[in-house]
C-alpha positions, 0 to 999 in steps of 0.5 A: 789083346793079351790076358793082362789087358783084358783083365785091366779092362773087365776091372776097369768096366767093373769099376765103372758099372759099380760107380755108376750103380753106387751113384745111382743108389745114392740117397739123400734124406729130407723133411719134404719132396718136391717134384720138380726144382727145390723145395720152398721151405727149409727144413726148420720152417715153423708154418706155411705162409698162408696160415696164421700160426697164432690162430686161436682154437676154439668154437664150432663150425656147421656145414652142408653136405648134399645127398646122404651117406651109408659108410665110414670107409672110404676106401672102398667101391661099396656104399656112399662114404660120409664127407670129410672122412679124411679129417681123422687120418694122417698121411705120411706127407701133406701138400703144401698150397703155395707149390706147384707139387711139393709134399712135406713130412707129416707121419714121416720124420724123414724121407729118403730117395736116390736121385734116380727115384728108383725108391722111396723110404720113409722113417716115421715119427716116434711121437706119432699115435693112433687115437687109442695111444698105440703108436703108428708103426712100420707095420701099419704102413705095410698093411695099409698099402697091401690092403689098399691094392688088394681089397680097396677100390680099383683105383688103388691097384691101378695108381700103385702099379708101378710099386714093385716092393714094400719092405720094413727096413728098420724099427720105424722105416718102410721102403717102397721100391718101384718097377723099372721106368721114368716115373718121377712122381712115384716118391710123392704118390707114395707120401700121400698115402693114408695110413690105417690101424692094422690092429683096429682092422685085424678082426674087421671085414675091410671090403664092407660098409660100416657105420661103426666110427673108425680108429684114427690118428688125424686132428679130428674124430668122430664124435657123434652122427646120425645116419645119412643125415649128419656127422660131427667130428671133434678136435683131439685134445691131445692129437700127437702132430698138433705142433708140427710145422705142416699143421701150424695155424690149421685145425682151429675148430673145436667141432665140425658138423656137416648136416645133409641136404636133399639138394642145394635149393634146400640147403641155401635156404637153410644156410640163409636162416643161419643153420650152417656157418659156411658156403662155397657156391657153385651156382652162378644163378644162385650166386646172382639172386639168392642171396639178396638179403638183409643179412648181406647188405648189413654185413652180417653175412659175407659175400666174397669172390676170392681169386685163385691160380689154380688149374680150373680143369675141365667140366662139360658135357661128357660123351661116353664113347663106348655107345656106338652113336658117339664112336664117330668124332665128326658126331662129337664135334658136331653136337658141340653146336648145339650148346649156345654158351654165350646165350647161356652165360647171358641168361642163366649165369648172369655173364659170370663165366669164361668158356673152357676150351683146355683140359687145364684151363686157368693155367700154363699148362693149357694148350693154345694158339698152334703148337710152337717149339718144344710142344710142336717137337713132341707132336710131330713124333705122331704127326701120322697117327694125328688129324692134321688140325692139330698142327693147322688150326687152333682149337676153337669152340662155336660162338654165337651172339647170345640172342638164342638164334643159333641156326647159323651153328646148327646149319653147320652142326647138320653138315657135319652130321651128313658128313659122317652118315646121318641125316633128318629123316623126311617122314619122321623128322629124326636124324637117322643114320643113312645106312643103318637106319638108326635113329639118334636118341640118347639120355643125359644122366644128371645128379643135380636138379641145378643142371636142368636149366642148362641141359633143357635148352641143349635138348631143345637145340638138339631137337632142331636136329631131329635128335631126341634127348631124355634128361634124367636126374637121379639120386647120388646113390644111383647116379655113383653106381651107374657112373662106376659101371659107365652105364650112361649116354651122356653125363655132366662131369668133369676133371679136376687138374693139379698145377703138377699133372702126373700118374692120375692121367691115366686114370682119366684118359688111358685105354687100360682103364677105360673099361675097369669099373670106378675109373675116371676114364669117363668117355671111354678114350682108347687112344695109343697117342694119348696113352703114350703122351701120358707116359711121356708126361709122367716121365717129365725130367723138368717143370719146363719139359712138363709144361710142354709134354702137358700141353702136347696132351692138352692139344690131342685131347681137345681134338678127340672132342670127348667132351663139350666144354662148359666153363670156368671162374678164376675165383672162389665164390665164398659165403660166411657168417661173420664170425671167421677170420682168415689168414692175409695170404690165399694159396694159389689153390684157393680158399681153404675153410680149415685155415680160418679160424672163429673170432670170439669178438666177431662171433659174440657181436654176430649172435647179438645181432642175430642170424637168418633172413631178417 
């Protein structure tokens, strides 16, 4: 090739690269971001479909909290933060509750992002201000991000690990640049950032707990409190964001008070006496028997099952696989035969529950049957590192006839344990490892006495296999401390899931966080295949591909036997004294009390009739 031809080729290549770079860098400004596909709501939308924009703003509401608190700083690992602290702060963007994963501008006026999502830029609203009247600035955003990553709870360092740089690019504009790699969720993750006031924290120690009410920017501020016992939030009369479309029809109460109770039993009695206005009930037994009172029968107290379409996630007996006795998946699988769900559902739960099989239960993301089509293609890439059952068997759990006589299941459990090197010692009658002589015994750590009635039958079944279980219920502060340090053998816990899973899966199952204090990798799973599937899920380019990649991850988690799954319901169990009205539409994610409002006529009628159990 002569020099002229070479020069022309070089120029053409340079031009091509420049054009490609320009296309990659070309950005679009918008009022919101969607994880996949288009936004439901246009730029000029007036309100979300699941609110009543004409809802009156008035009245007080009293709610229930369990346990105690000792801090108004919810961003650090120290202390027990007060409930509902998020009411006093605003974030850059807010979720819509009727889309899989979309966000709309709150603090920001516009959001800008290139097609490759390599960066995201937020331009703040000029009217945004803190409760002291000081404008919310780009410096506040940058300071918040850097402080959370450097001094906040360990979660933040991991969650924001892929942010390469944050910089001010205009008077009200902040740009976040990401590390190379496919991570379509990162702009939306940054959109969730709750912004804190730099000037307020300038002379304070961010890493310390505090009971001094902090400065916020949100629809509410802390009005009064009794440390550890109650807190009252009051609606800010001149809240800067009150007229925004994303806030229309929400934040309708003048005051919101939370009273703390020692446990749910005491809380329920207080609620029935009229000490609280609203309760979301999570106990099937209480739902079935604790509210058979005149106030429910005559309609003063409304008891409703409100359907939802959100993912149920996973709750269960979580194995701490950092413990030697739980390292063998055969052992974990065997112990699942000791939990008699059918008997529990009939005897303890009044038949209200369905068994959970998936970590994404009650959604299109759940792996069911045998892997097919695209999901099977994904899993085939890891076939040599996966159990054969992933491809040949449908994941199921033991099923009994509900009589409480589950000897057949226990016999099979013993067979599996024997295959794993354990057997019942004929002299001690304890399950013992045939080589090491180790006796199988462990503790189940609980934070709620409600679960004792569920755990004790499981303990009894385990005793028939020669396994000794200790059940220990501790207060919320000790439970938090022990779980953050993985100081347990087994706990009752779980993982909530959105309809658009992403980066949080690293914190749930990632090998890198398995030994990181405060992570949500409660089981301690360290599986390279799981790690790779998480990254594949995060990089999903379309909704359909996200669904298939999530199913693949779900299936591998199922066959790792990291938990003995519990149960779920496809509805919210809600009790409320008849003073509220609510929107005609309930969003797919379920009930949101802060979209309800107090109906003056109902409240007046209720007060005339009186509350309590009479």
